[in-house]
C-alpha positions in Angstrom: 97.5 61.4 -118.7 96.3 64.6 -118.9 93.5 65.8 -116.2 91.1 68.4 -116.9 87.9 69.5 -115.1 85.6 72.0 -116.4 83.2 73.9 -115.2 79.7 73.6 -116.4 78.0 76.9 -116.0 74.9 76.2 -117.8 72.3 74.3 -115.7 69.0 73.3 -116.1 67.8 75.7 -113.4 68.6 79.6 -113.3 69.6 81.5 -109.7 69.4 85.0 -109.1 71.7 86.9 -111.2 73.9 88.1 -108.5 74.0 84.7 -107.1 74.9 83.4 -109.9 77.9 85.0 -110.5 79.2 83.8 -106.9 78.3 80.5 -107.7 80.0 80.7 -111.0 83.5 82.1 -109.2 82.8 79.1 -106.7 82.4 76.3 -109.1 85.6 77.9 -111.3 87.5 77.9 -108.3 86.4 74.3 -107.6 87.1 72.9 -110.8 90.8 74.5 -110.7 91.4 73.0 -106.9 90.3 69.7 -108.6 92.3 69.9 -111.4 95.6 71.4 -110.0 95.8 69.9 -106.6 93.1 66.8 -105.8 93.6 64.9 -109.2 96.9 65.8 -110.0 98.0 62.7 -109.2 96.6 60.7 -111.8 99.1 62.8 -114.5 101.4 59.9 -113.7 98.8 57.3 -114.4 98.5 55.5 -117.9 100.0 56.7 -120.9 101.4 60.3 -121.7 98.9 60.9 -124.6 95.7 59.5 -122.4 93.0 62.3 -121.6 90.9 62.7 -118.3 87.7 64.5 -118.6 85.7 65.5 -115.5 82.3 68.1 -115.4 80.7 69.7 -112.1 78.3 71.6 -111.7 75.4 72.5 -109.5 72.1 70.5 -109.0 69.3 72.2 -108.4 69.9 72.7 -104.6 73.3 73.8 -105.2 75.1 70.7 -104.2 78.7 70.5 -106.9 78.2 67.6 -109.0 80.2 65.6 -111.4 80.8 63.5 -113.8 83.4 61.7 -116.0 82.9 62.6 -120.0 85.1 60.2 -121.8 86.1 56.6 -121.8 88.6 55.7 -119.0 89.5 52.7 -117.3 87.4 51.8 -114.4 89.6 52.2 -111.8 90.4 56.0 -112.9 87.2 56.5 -112.8 86.4 55.1 -109.2 89.6 57.1 -108.0 88.0 60.4 -109.5 84.3 59.1 -107.4 86.9 58.1 -104.0 88.4 62.2 -104.5 85.0 63.7 -105.2 83.2 62.1 -102.3 85.7 62.9 -100.0 85.3 66.5 -101.2 81.6 66.1 -100.7 80.5 66.2 -104.3 78.1 64.0 -105.6 77.8 61.6 -108.5 75.9 63.7 -111.4 73.1 61.1 -112.6 71.6 61.7 -115.4 68.2 60.3 -116.9 70.0 59.3 -120.3 72.7 57.0 -120.1 76.3 58.4 -121.7 74.8 61.6 -122.4 78.2 62.9 -122.7 79.8 59.9 -124.0 79.9 60.0 -127.9 75.2 60.3 -127.9 74.9 61.2 -131.5 
């Protein structure tokens, strides 16, 4: 399984420029660490051409939030939830169901 974690820098709030720059760098580092260290074990799960895509961003209270944005088995999503929860990240809740999963 290919694991990809993307830092979503555009948020629904705008921090001050200098703070935003620091926050964006921190978020990029968190995305890299999540992909290359914390979720690395998922590379051996499923078929070689399966994908897992996780978005991370900040919520308005500056906590890192996460969301699996593609269709994966429930067990994989639960493993991501456990890892992200252990890191102190919160689930990315939206007002719209499946906002990233194929809405047209």
